[in-house]
Each structure stands twice: as C-alpha cells, then as structure tokens.
C-alpha positions in Angstrom: -60.9 67.2 -42.9 -63.4 65.1 -41.0 -62.4 62.0 -43.1 -58.7 62.7 -42.3 -59.4 62.9 -38.6 -61.4 59.7 -38.7 -58.6 57.9 -40.6 -56.0 59.1 -38.0 -58.2 57.9 -35.2 -58.5 54.5 -36.8 -54.8 54.3 -37.3 -54.1 55.4 -33.7 -56.6 52.8 -32.4 -55.0 50.1 -34.4 -51.6 51.0 -33.1 -52.8 50.9 -29.5 -54.4 47.5 -30.1 -51.2 46.2 -31.7 -49.0 47.4 -28.8 -51.3 45.7 -26.4 -50.5 42.2 -27.7 -48.5 40.0 -25.3 -46.9 36.6 -26.1 -46.5 33.6 -23.8 -43.4 31.4 -24.5 -44.5 27.8 -25.0 -41.2 26.4 -26.2 -37.6 27.4 -26.5 -34.6 25.7 -28.2 -32.4 27.4 -25.6 -32.7 27.6 -21.8 -33.7 31.3 -22.1 -33.9 34.3 -24.4 -33.3 38.0 -23.9 -36.3 40.3 -24.8 -36.4 43.9 -24.0 -33.3 43.6 -21.9 -34.8 41.0 -19.6 -34.3 37.2 -19.6 -37.3 35.0 -20.3 -37.9 31.3 -20.1 -40.7 28.9 -21.1 -44.0 30.0 -19.4 -43.1 33.6 -19.3 -45.1 36.4 -21.0 -43.5 39.3 -22.8 -44.7 42.4 -24.6 -45.0 42.3 -28.3 -43.3 45.7 -28.7 -40.1 44.6 -26.9 -37.0 44.0 -29.0 -35.7 40.4 -29.2 -32.0 39.5 -28.8 -31.4 36.2 -30.6 -28.3 34.1 -29.8 -28.1 31.8 -32.9 -29.6 31.7 -36.4 -31.7 28.6 -35.6 -32.7 29.7 -32.2 -36.5 29.3 -32.1 -39.4 29.8 -29.8 -43.1 28.8 -30.0 -45.3 31.6 -28.7 -49.0 32.1 -27.9 -50.6 35.4 -28.6 -52.5 35.9 -25.3 -55.2 38.0 -27.1 -55.9 35.9 -30.2 -54.8 32.6 -28.7 -52.9 31.8 -31.9 -49.7 29.8 -31.7 -46.7 30.5 -33.9 -43.2 29.2 -34.4 -40.6 32.0 -34.7 -37.1 31.3 -35.8 -34.2 33.8 -35.5 -32.9 33.7 -39.1 -36.4 34.2 -40.5 -37.2 36.9 -38.0 -34.0 38.8 -38.7 -34.6 38.5 -42.4 -37.7 40.6 -42.1 -35.7 43.3 -40.2 -38.5 43.4 -37.7 -38.2 45.7 -34.6 -40.3 43.4 -32.4 -42.8 40.5 -32.4 -45.7 42.7 -33.4 -44.0 44.1 -36.5 -42.7 40.7 -37.4 -46.2 39.2 -37.6 -47.5 42.2 -39.6 -44.6 41.7 -42.2 -45.0 38.0 -42.2 -48.7 38.4 -43.0 -47.9 40.8 -45.8 -45.3 38.5 -47.3 -47.5 35.5 -47.1 -48.2 33.9 -50.5 -51.8 33.0 -49.7 -54.0 32.5 -46.7 -57.0 30.2 -46.4 -57.8 27.0 -48.3 -55.8 26.0 -51.4 -57.9 24.7 -54.2 -55.5 23.3 -56.8 -52.0 21.9 -57.1 -50.6 25.1 -58.7 -51.6 27.2 -55.6 -50.3 24.5 -53.3 -47.0 24.4 -55.2 -46.5 28.1 -54.7 -47.1 27.8 -51.0 -44.8 24.8 -50.5 -41.9 26.1 -52.7 -40.5 28.1 -49.8 -38.5 27.4 -46.6 -40.5 25.8 -43.9 -39.2 25.3 -40.4 -40.3 22.0 -38.7 -40.7 21.8 -35.0 -43.7 19.5 -34.5 -45.5 19.7 -37.8 -46.1 21.9 -40.9 -49.8 22.2 -41.7 -51.3 23.4 -45.0 -55.0 23.6 -45.7 -56.2 22.2 -49.0 -59.6 21.3 -50.6 -58.0 18.8 -52.9 -59.7 15.4 -52.5 -57.8 12.8 -50.4 -58.9 9.2 -50.0 -57.7 5.7 -50.9 -57.3 6.7 -54.6 -56.1 10.3 -54.1 -53.2 11.2 -51.8 -50.0 13.2 -51.4 -46.5 11.8 -51.1 -43.1 13.4 -50.8 -39.6 12.2 -51.8 -36.1 13.2 -51.0 -32.5 11.9 -51.4 -30.8 10.1 -48.5 -27.4 8.5 -48.9 -27.9 8.1 -52.6 -31.4 6.6 -52.3 -34.8 8.1 -53.0 -37.0 8.0 -50.0 -40.8 8.2 -50.6 -43.1 9.1 -47.8 -46.9 9.1 -48.0 -48.3 12.3 -46.3 -51.1 12.5 -43.8 -54.1 14.7 -44.7 -56.8 15.1 -42.1 -59.9 17.2 -42.4 -58.5 19.1 -45.3 -55.1 19.7 -43.7 -51.9 18.4 -45.3 -49.3 17.5 -42.7 -45.5 17.3 -42.8 -44.1 16.0 -39.6 -41.0 14.3 -38.2 -42.1 11.0 -39.7 -40.2 12.3 -42.7 -37.1 11.3 -40.8 -38.0 7.7 -40.4 -36.9 5.1 -42.9 -38.1 1.5 -42.7 -39.4 2.2 -39.2 -36.1 3.6 -38.0 -35.5 7.2 -37.1 -32.6 9.1 -38.7 -31.0 12.3 -37.6 -33.1 15.2 -38.9 -31.3 17.3 -41.5 -32.2 20.1 -44.0 -34.0 18.5 -46.9 -35.4 19.5 -50.2 -38.7 17.7 -50.9 -40.5 16.9 -54.1 -44.2 16.7 -53.3 -46.6 14.8 -55.6 -50.4 14.4 -55.8 -51.4 10.9 -56.8 -54.7 10.1 -58.6 -54.9 6.3 -58.9 -58.4 6.6 -60.6 -56.9 8.4 -63.5 -53.6 6.6 -63.2 -51.4 9.6 -63.0 -49.4 11.7 -60.6 -48.9 15.5 -60.6 -45.7 17.2 -59.3 -46.8 19.9 -56.9 -43.2 21.2 -56.3 -39.7 20.0 -56.2 -38.5 23.0 -54.2 -39.9 22.5 -50.7 -37.1 23.1 -48.2 -37.7 21.7 -44.7 -35.4 23.0 -42.0 -35.8 21.0 -38.7 -35.6 22.8 -35.4 -33.6 20.8 -32.9 
C-alpha cells in the first residue's frame, strides 16, 4: 500500500511539473497563432497545457521552453499527426517516438535516424561520433531538373548539419522545395563510400 501511495505521489508531482511548463514563441510562419482561445505573436509566452489551433498544415513555430531553455521547431502537420492535446503532450509523444537520442556511432544508426521526414527552418542537426576530416566526410545528393546535385555536408564538433545551403547550386540560390536526399559517408583513405540512406525527406519551412 505504501508503495502504491508513493508511486501515485510521484505521478502527481510529475503531472504538476509538466503542467508548469511554459513556452515562448521565437518564430512564426504566420503573423499570429491561436492558443487556448487567445491570439499570440512572436515574443509571447503561452502555457504548455493550452490547446493549439493551427491554420495550415505547414504552419510552424519555434518555441523556447522557459524552464529547460530548450528550443524546438513545431510544425502543424507533425503535431496533428501525434493527436496531441497540447504542447506538453506533444513533446512527451515525440520523445517516445524518437528513434534514438544521443550520439550516433555508426552509419546504420545514422541511416535509421535520417530515414524520416525532417522539417528545415534554419538547420537540421544530428550528433555523430563518426570521424570527419579531410579524408572522411558526408555528402548528400538529390535530383533537380534532371540533374544530380551533390552537396558536401558540414560537420562541426561531432554534429552533422543540413541547412539551406542545400538549395544553392553553383553559388546561386534556388527556390526551396521538398526533396528526398541520399546521404553518403566518404572514406578516401579506404577508397570507398557508404550509403547511409536514400530516404531522407527534407521539408522546408517557408
């Protein structure tokens, strides 16, 4: 009985902690958004247990958890797909559905993480412990107007970066569009390359 009471107390405490989370809006793709029946704009803070009314599938906002200071990009169609009641429950479900957290140690693990839909606002960052130097690096390729475009990827301090330079060809920017990337890991020392995935979908947020 004592154990049951203790467990219930822990659950209650967790629920209270969760409901206390607030989020500050850092970026919006629209002028405003309705949350909990009120209209919010960039710079406003809303409660994590308030329902969100999205206006379009690709409507998106970047938020800051005022408690943890963690920044996150939230997109309407992904949020709706989890059938979340509010921002708090969305982040719980997203964490449960996450393929892997932490550092990725091989190309197979990296392929699993990348073979999903990824929304691109500023950048997509994935931690990896795979060596990156002049002889070892990542590159991505995709089709554009019947041509194969190859892009060498930046990897800084063990973090692989996909950013809007994907949409630059011969130094000229192109209109961002939904693309499916093939991602490769090159080992010039061994003289080979390894396909990490050919199913990485990048969806730009405009």
